[in-house]
LOKOLVEX-179771 format. One record per residue: residue in three letters; x, y, z of N, C-alpha, C in turn. Coordinates in pm, whole numbers, padded with zeros to 5 digits, always signed. Last residue first. Example, Ala and Ser with C-alpha at 12.3 -4.5 7.8 and 13.67 -1.06 7.14 Angstrom:
% LOKOLVEX-179771
SER+01285-00225+00708+01367-00106+00714+01290+00003+00787;ALA+01319-00569+00780+01230-00450+00780+01320-00330+00780;
% end
This chain:
% LOKOLVEX-179771
VAL+00755+01960+00042+00635+01893+00095+00630+01907+00246;GLU+00908+02128-00145+00901+02149+00000+00772+02093+00059;VAL+00971+02106-00406+00833+02150-00375+00812+02169-00226;ILE+01239+02025-00385+01203+02143-00462+01066+02197-00421;GLU+01230+01793-00236+01307+01907-00185+01271+02036-00256;ARG+01087+01629-00406+01027+01670-00279+01100+01790-00219;ILE+01277+01582-00605+01157+01660-00637+01092+01712-00509;ALA+01455+01420-00460+01501+01548-00517+01382+01639-00550;LYS+01296+01199-00403+01346+01281-00293+01393+01418-00343;ILE+01258+01098-00661+01144+01142-00581+01189+01236-00470;GLN+01519+01026-00730+01448+01128-00807+01332+01185-00727;SER+01567+00824-00541+01652+00943-00544+01584+01057-00619;ILE+01375+00636-00619+01365+00698-00486+01449+00826-00480;LEU+01482+00565-00868+01353+00632-00861+01335+00701-00725;LYS+01720+00438-00795+01724+00557-00879+01594+00636-00868;GLU+01614+00218-00645+01702+00318-00583+01707+00447-00664;LEU+01468+00051-00819+01399+00130-00717+01487+00243-00662;ASP+01593-00119-00986+01549+00008-01043+01491+00103-00938;GLN+01638-00351-00848+01756-00273-00887+01719-00138-00949;LEU+01378-00453-00818+01452-00404-00702+01568-00313-00741;ARG+01142-00343-01060+01253-00429-01022+01331-00367-00907;ILE+00802-00291-00990+00929-00231-01028+01040-00324-00978;MET+00498-00440-01121+00605-00423-01024+00726-00351-01081;ASN+00305-00507-01300+00302-00372-01244+00422-00340-01157;ALA+00324-00770-01370+00325-00670-01479+00333-00528-01428;GLY+00293-00912-01130+00426-00896-01188+00433-00788-01295;ASP+00066-00974-00977+00097-00834-01010+00235-00811-01071;SER+00191-01276-00851+00080-01181-00852+00133-01043-00885;LEU+00419-01420-00869+00294-01496-00877+00171-01407-00871;ALA+00701-01328-01067+00609-01301-00957+00477-01372-00978;LEU+00869-01346-01278+00847-01469-01203+00745-01452-01091;SER+00892-01092-01370+00839-01192-01464+00810-01324-01395;PRO+01021-00951-01163+00875-00943-01176+00815-01046-01271;ASP+01264-01036-00971+01232-01067-01111+01080-01067-01128;PHE+01267-00919-00722+01396-00937-00790+01378-00974-00936;HIS+01021-00662-00675+01057-00805-00685+01193-00813-00753;THR+00761-00454-00532+00891-00475-00595+00932-00621-00585;GLU+00528-00199-00507+00548-00344-00504+00671-00374-00589;PHE+00545+00096-00331+00594+00024-00449+00595-00125-00422;PHE+00425+00395-00225+00402+00251-00212+00449+00187-00342;PHE+00516+00694-00047+00502+00614-00168+00493+00466-00136;GLY+00403+01000+00117+00485+00883+00096+00448+00807-00029;ASP+00268+01234+00117+00344+01201+00236+00435+01081+00217;VAL+00284+01454-00172+00227+01345-00094+00318+01317+00026;GLY+00273+01657-00439+00283+01663-00294+00209+01550-00225;ALA+00328+01684-00706+00196+01728-00657+00196+01742-00505;ALA+00580+01568-00722+00565+01711-00752+00433+01766-00700;SER+00512+01307-00661+00607+01377-00575+00597+01527-00597;ALA+00350+01249-00878+00290+01254-00744+00381+01327-00647;ALA+00544+01247-01081+00434+01344-01084+00369+01359-00947;ARG+00699+01029-01004+00759+01163-01006+00652+01271-01008;ALA+00508+00826-01032+00569+00851-00902+00630+00991-00896;LEU+00451+00833-01305+00346+00864-01209+00404+00897-01072;TYR+00703+00762-01409+00639+00886-01449+00533+00928-01346;PRO+00758+00505-01298+00841+00622-01265+00776+00756-01298;VAL+00535+00348-01414+00551+00370-01269+00639+00491-01238;PHE+00526+00285-01679+00470+00415-01640+00488+00445-01491;SER+00618+00030-01702+00703+00135-01757+00654+00275-01717;SER+00432-00155-01617+00520-00097-01516+00609+00014-01569;ASP+00126-00208-01692+00241-00159-01767+00333-00084-01671;GLY-00096-00496-01670-00045-00366-01632+00074-00327-01717;GLY-00362-00725-01582-00235-00691-01642-00186-00557-01593;THR-00530-00973-01416-00506-00829-01419-00368-00803-01476;ARG-00723-01230-01585-00617-01184-01496-00611-01031-01503;GLY-00905-01307-01778-00897-01382-01654-00787-01343-01560;ASP-00834-01115-01986-00854-01258-02009-00830-01339-01882;GLN-00791-00865-01814-00710-00913-01927-00720-01066-01937;GLY-00903-00699-01609-00985-00762-01711-00910-00808-01833;PRO-00700-00405-01542-00785-00518-01505-00855-00578-01627;MET-00403-00292-01534-00503-00301-01640-00589-00424-01612;GLN-00216-00071-01316-00285-00196-01346-00379-00180-01466;VAL-00086+00146-01224-00064+00113-01365-00129-00020-01403;SER-00134+00166-00955-00196+00266-01042-00176+00238-01190;HIS+00023-00015-00826-00115-00055-00853-00186+00044-00947;THR+00258+00150-00822+00254+00023-00896+00112-00024-00923;ALA+00221+00378-00668+00254+00393-00810+00241+00264-00888;ASP+00038+00500-00437+00071+00363-00480+00095+00365-00630;PHE+00109+00750-00215+00079+00723-00356+00130+00584-00394;VAL-00049+00844+00083+00056+00765+00020+00015+00740-00124;VAL-00133+01112+00291-00161+01039+00169-00035+00971+00115;PRO-00285+01190+00604-00163+01171+00525-00191+01080+00407;ALA-00621+01327+00566-00525+01233+00625-00395+01237+00545;PHE-00774+01534+00461-00835+01443+00558-00734+01356+00631;LYS-00633+01672+00278-00705+01752+00376-00755+01665+00491;ARG-00545+01485+00104-00451+01528+00207-00515+01623+00307;MET-00740+01464-00087-00743+01367+00023-00648+01405+00135;ILE-00660+01686-00250-00796+01676-00194-00796+01584-00072;PRO-00400+01632-00331-00423+01742-00235-00563+01739-00174;LEU-00480+01390-00485-00378+01390-00379-00395+01507-00283;SER-00662+01438-00685-00707+01360-00569-00607+01368-00454;ARG-00530+01557-00891-00606+01644-00801-00649+01571-00675;MET-00431+01356-01045-00342+01411-00944-00412+01510-00851;ASP-00586+01080-01124-00618+01222-01123-00536+01284-01010;VAL-00476+00814-01302-00456+00884-01176-00487+01032-01197;VAL-00662+00539-01441-00588+00665-01455-00572+00725-01316;LEU-00686+00208-01570-00692+00301-01459-00619+00429-01498;ASN-00877-00033-01760-00773+00068-01748-00796+00152-01623;GLY-01096-00197-01828-00960-00247-01841-00850-00144-01828;TYR-01328+00043-01941-01300-00097-01910-01151-00124-01924;GLY-01311+00370-01791-01368+00276-01889-01343+00133-01844;PHE-01112+00382-01546-01129+00465-01665-01178+00375-01777;THR-01089+00391-01197-01136+00319-01315-01163+00416-01430;SER-00797+00538-01058-00942+00533-01072-00979+00464-01201;GLY-00521+00495-00821-00583+00508-00953-00733+00493-00950;ARG-00453+00483-00557-00407+00376-00644-00477+00374-00780;GLU-00369+00648-00256-00423+00661-00393-00366+00551-00481;THR-00440+00594+00078-00351+00561-00033-00425+00570-00165;LEU-00439+00748+00399-00509+00716+00275-00406+00685+00167;TRP-00411+00667+00750-00356+00710+00623-00452+00676+00510;VAL-00414+00724+01090-00498+00690+00975-00434+00749+00850;GLY-00327+00794+01358-00276+00680+01284-00367+00632+01173;ALA-00392+01018+01498-00471+00898+01526-00422+00775+01451;LYS-00222+01208+01390-00210+01174+01530-00279+01042+01562;LYS-00328+01213+01131-00188+01177+01153-00167+01133+01297;SER-00587+01303+01182-00567+01170+01126-00424+01122+01147;ILE-00530+01562+01276-00598+01465+01363-00574+01323+01313;ASP-00411+01679+01053-00335+01667+01178-00397+01565+01273;TYR-00627+01656+00855-00492+01600+00838-00421+01576+00971;GLU-00949+01557+00971-00854+01661+00936-00713+01602+00940;ALA-01243+01461+01037-01140+01413+00945-01055+01530+00899;SER-01337+01453+01384-01338+01514+01251-01222+01463+01168;GLY-01327+01323+01637-01453+01366+01581-01454+01424+01442;PHE-01203+01023+01795-01181+01154+01733-01305+01192+01652;GLY-01218+00761+01889-01250+00871+01979-01223+01009+01926;ARG-01193+00553+01719-01078+00582+01806-01098+00706+01893;THR-01424+00569+01576-01402+00449+01657-01289+00471+01756;LYS-01369+00805+01445-01474+00804+01547-01464+00681+01635;LEU-01163+00719+01270-01138+00822+01370-01243+00819+01481;VAL-01290+00529+01105-01178+00491+01190-01159+00591+01303;LYS-01485+00687+00989-01524+00561+01055-01414+00513+01149;LEU-01334+00890+00870-01414+00919+00989-01459+00793+01062;VAL-01230+00759+00646-01140+00806+00751-01217+00829+00881;SER-01467+00730+00506-01395+00610+00549-01297+00645+00660;TYR-01520+00998+00464-01612+00920+00545-01552+00787+00589;ARG-01322+01090+00297-01327+01145+00433-01416+01059+00523;MET-01366+00991+00051-01278+00912+00136-01273+00967+00278;ASP-01509+01172-00095-01586+01077-00014-01498+00988+00072;THR-01322+01309-00247-01380+01377-00131-01455+01280-00039;PRO-01269+01123-00460-01170+01151-00355-01228+01216-00230;VAL-01504+00877-00532-01476+01019-00543-01378+01055-00431;MET-01414+00543-00623-01448+00642-00523-01415+00785-00568;PHE-01334+00325-00763-01467+00377-00795-01505+00497-00709;GLN-01111+00227-00654-01101+00272-00793-01229+00341-00839;GLY-01079+00339-00315-01140+00254-00417-01128+00313-00555;LYS-00781+00400-00145-00898+00459-00212-00950+00364-00320;LYS-00690+00217+00136-00666+00241-00006-00794+00293-00070;ILE-00593+00311+00448-00712+00284+00367-00681+00316+00221;ASN-00420+00196+00712-00397+00253+00579-00514+00213+00490;VAL-00384+00249+01044-00480+00196+00946-00458+00271+00815;ILE-00147+00144+01283-00185+00244+01184-00283+00177+01087;CYS-00275-00056+01559-00197-00035+01437-00238+00093+01364;ASP-00418-00142+01769-00324-00034+01796-00241+00002+01674;THR-00767-00191+01670-00630-00236+01696-00543-00115+01732;LYS-00996-00070+01594-00990-00119+01732-00854-00178+01767;ALA-00973-00025+01325-00959+00089+01416-00945+00046+01561;ALA-01036-00274+01221-00898-00225+01210-00874-00111+01309;ALA-01310-00273+01279-01223-00376+01336-01078-00334+01331;VAL-01393-00057+01121-01406-00049+01267-01316-00152+01334;LEU-01341-00157+00864-01276-00035+00910-01280-00023+01063;LEU-01515-00378+00861-01371-00398+00841-01293-00277+00894;ASP-01765-00260+00891-01718-00355+00992-01568-00378+00982;THR-01777-00094+00654-01777-00039+00789-01720-00136+00891;GLN-01623-00068+00365-01679-00174+00449-01667-00135+00596;ARG-01506+00096+00185-01627+00147+00249-01688+00047+00346;CYS-01291-00039+00079-01263+00084+00153-01386+00145+00219;LEU-01261-00268-00067-01331-00278+00061-01325-00150+00142;PHE-01103-00227-00286-01240-00275-00310-01325-00272-00183;ALA-00859-00159-00156-00938-00058-00227-01083-00101-00248;PRO-00808-00298+00175-00799-00301+00029-00895-00202-00036;ILE-00652-00159+00448-00786-00190+00395-00778-00187+00243;GLN-00386-00273+00651-00430-00207+00528-00567-00255+00485;VAL-00226-00205+00944-00334-00286+00886-00388-00210+00767;ILE+00104-00196+01050+00000-00127+00972-00098-00230+00919;ASP+00254-00374+01193+00242-00238+01244+00135-00156+01172;VAL+00196-00723+01289+00230-00614+01197+00204-00478+01260;THR+00122-00888+01514+00251-00902+01447+00291-00779+01367;GLU-00124-00841+01612-00028-00893+01708+00113-00898+01649;SER-00275-00780+01393-00224-00668+01473-00127-00713+01580;VAL-00373-01015+01291-00252-00960+01229-00192-00848+01314;VAL-00594-01050+01472-00490-01152+01456-00362-01090+01402;SER-00759-00831+01443-00698-00855+01574-00584-00956+01565;ALA-00829-00864+01165-00764-00743+01217-00692-00770+01348;GLN-00976-01086+01096-00832-01089+01071-00758-00972+01137;TRP-01243-01036+01129-01175-01115+01233-01023-01114+01217;SER-01316-00903+00890-01302-00830+01015-01223-00906+01120;GLU-01124-00966+00595-01235-01000+00684-01209-00940+00821;HIS-00901-00882+00472-01022-00886+00391-01146-00920+00472;ILE-00600-00687+00509-00699-00781+00559-00823-00773+00472;ASP-00249-00648+00433-00390-00616+00414-00479-00726+00471;THR+00038-00531+00620-00034-00631+00542-00180-00592+00532;LEU+00359-00413+00707+00221-00382+00664+00164-00502+00592;THR+00612-00347+00960+00550-00423+00851+00405-00382+00828;ARG+00944-00250+01042+00800-00238+01066+00729-00291+00941;TYR+01233-00464+01065+01141-00378+00989+01006-00366+01059;GLY+01437-00620+01162+01384-00515+01248+01285-00423+01180;PHE+01548-00838+01033+01577-00704+00981+01528-00590+01070;SER+01488-01076+01173+01610-01067+01093+01649-00925+01058;LYS+01245-01028+01304+01359-01079+01380+01490-01056+01304;LYS+01082-00948+01093+01108-00857+01204+01232-00898+01281;VAL+01084-01184+00940+01132-01058+00882+01168-00960+00993;GLU+00964-01358+01121+01101-01384+01079+01163-01258+01018;GLU+00711-01247+01133+00790-01252+01255+00937-01276+01222;PHE+00630-01293+00868+00649-01156+00915+00734-01152+01043;ILE+00607-01573+00882+00708-01511+00793+00734-01367+00835;ARG+00396-01597+01061+00526-01655+01096+00637-01595+01010;MET+00194-01477+00913+00241-01410+01035+00374-01468+01081;GLY+00170-01672+00708+00206-01535+00678+00258-01461+00799;GLU+00081-01896+00841+00215-01899+00786+00262-01757+00754;ASP-00177-01784+00909-00087-01841+01009+00057-01842+00960;ILE-00297-01689+00667-00268-01597+00777-00168-01655+00878;GLY-00153-01796+00348-00253-01793+00454-00205-01716+00576;PRO+00020-01781+00133+00036-01891+00228-00070-01897+00336;GLY-00161-01701-00178-00067-01676-00069-00066-01790+00030;ARG-00297-01737-00421-00346-01641-00323-00246-01609-00213;TYR-00283-01789-00771-00218-01807-00641-00262-01698-00545;SER-00583-01865-00955-00466-01780-00927-00414-01802-00786;GLU-00818-02001-00992-00694-02078-01004-00569-01996-00969;LEU-01016-01815-00984-01009-01909-00872-00878-01986-00873;SER-00912-01491-01096-00946-01630-01121-00932-01715-00996;THR-00854-01241-00977-00954-01252-01083-01005-01395-01097;ARG-00828-01214-00619-00771-01250-00748-00883-01271-00851;ASN-00885-01128-00362-00964-01072-00473-00899-01100-00608;ALA-00719-01212-00161-00854-01267-00164-00938-01219-00282;LYS-00424-01300-00111-00483-01211-00211-00624-01264-00239;ASP-00259-01318+00193-00369-01372+00113-00418-01265+00016;PHE-00046-01188+00292-00054-01331+00324-00166-01399+00245;SER+00148-00947+00128+00014-00999+00155+00020-01148+00186;ALA+00380-00703+00248+00352-00828+00177+00212-00874+00217;LYS+00614-00442+00311+00478-00484+00276+00477-00621+00211;PHE+00787-00259+00550+00794-00373+00458+00654-00428+00438;TYR+00845+00084+00571+00760-00027+00611+00768-00137+00504;PHE+01033+00373+00675+01018+00253+00593+00929+00146+00656;ASP+01078+00684+00630+00999+00610+00728+00955+00481+00659;ILE+01384+00840+00552+01273+00754+00507+01210+00682+00625;SER+01608+00961+00635+01507+01049+00576+01383+00973+00533;GLU+01781+00765+00717+01712+00841+00820+01605+00936+00765;ASP+01804+00452+00587+01802+00592+00546+01718+00673+00645;GLU+01758+00193+00658+01873+00259+00719+01882+00407+00686;ASP+01550+00123+00495+01525+00126+00639+01637+00199+00712;TYR+01684+00128+00255+01577+00225+00277+01541+00234+00425;LYS+01866-00080+00265+01917+00057+00251+01810+00161+00281;ARG+01716-00321+00268+01781-00271+00389+01816-00123+00381;LEU+01606-00455+00058+01546-00326+00093+01610-00262+00217;ALA+01714-00703+00029+01750-00603-00072+01698-00464-00038;ASP+01585-00842+00232+01727-00814+00246+01771-00703+00149;ALA+01330-00873+00121+01349-00792+00242+01495-00751+00259;ILE+01384-01051-00087+01339-00915-00118+01361-00823+00002;ARG+01460-01273+00068+01551-01219-00034+01514-01075-00069;MET+01234-01323+00218+01358-01282+00287+01458-01223+00189;VAL+01057-01397+00015+01027-01283+00100+01154-01231+00167;SER+01180-01628-00084+01167-01510-00171+01138-01385-00090;GLU+01164-01796+00145+01292-01763+00084+01284-01638-00001;LYS+00893-01828+00193+00975-01761+00294+01106-01714+00232;SER+00706-01740-00099+00775-01838-00016+00854-01761+00087;GLU+00532-01534-00163+00542-01651-00251+00606-01768-00179;MET+00318-01303-00052+00422-01391-00002+00426-01518-00087;VAL+00257-01052-00299+00211-01163-00217+00331-01242-00167;CYS+00410-00826-00381+00264-00824-00379+00211-00929-00282;PRO+00698-00735-00177+00629-00813-00281+00478-00800-00271;GLY+00772-00388-00097+00781-00532-00076+00706-00605-00185;ALA+00724-00079+00079+00776-00157-00033+00786-00303+00005;ILE+00659+00246+00159+00606+00111+00175+00652+00030+00055;LEU+00781+00525+00306+00806+00433+00195+00755+00295+00234;ILE+00737+00862+00392+00694+00724+00412+00728+00644+00287;MET+00980+01097+00469+00900+01038+00362+00866+00894+00396;
% end
């Protein structure tokens, strides 16, 4: 089972290392394919005044410290094409943000690295159309069709993170999971799926629904899970309303694994 976990944004080296240290048990679990996630820049914050992160240079230095201290494989997102080659020198997965999942130049730049490319499904996207984003990466890497086994071999993943439902809300259509799994391994992002955009200059959310959606996705069948987590979400500088507390993650992971055994993913 793939597990991507970590803070939404790098708040400080100290907080990143504290969260990374608390996630050791998942990297040591042989049944889990663990990746530590953090953003060096949140380029799509609602407000200009919102905290964005330390930037790419400091962000890569922090990732190097995480790798040195814990040996984790790492994931970060990019927003501009030139960033792909820079971050690929440090991280293992280059993530394409949901709002940018159709940006050809960004997808091609990520595909030209040696990293796994994780494409987040846009909140506005029809699940079947995500095959074309996958194909942009696959064709750049010399593959000709968007099929699960090919995408897995080529290092292309898709991540579900909810769909726009009217104004200020997201819903998850569980049908999207088996649909997109025809094209690539699918990760379910349970924390971003409970976001509530457009809350007076910020994005809100309701993290109480994270366990319900994660368990449902496990029953539907996915390759892995994505959780933004923090020692105190109320203090988080981005996405705190959607995060799951570090101490609550272990129970949820146990439930997910038990469900996976039943459905034989």
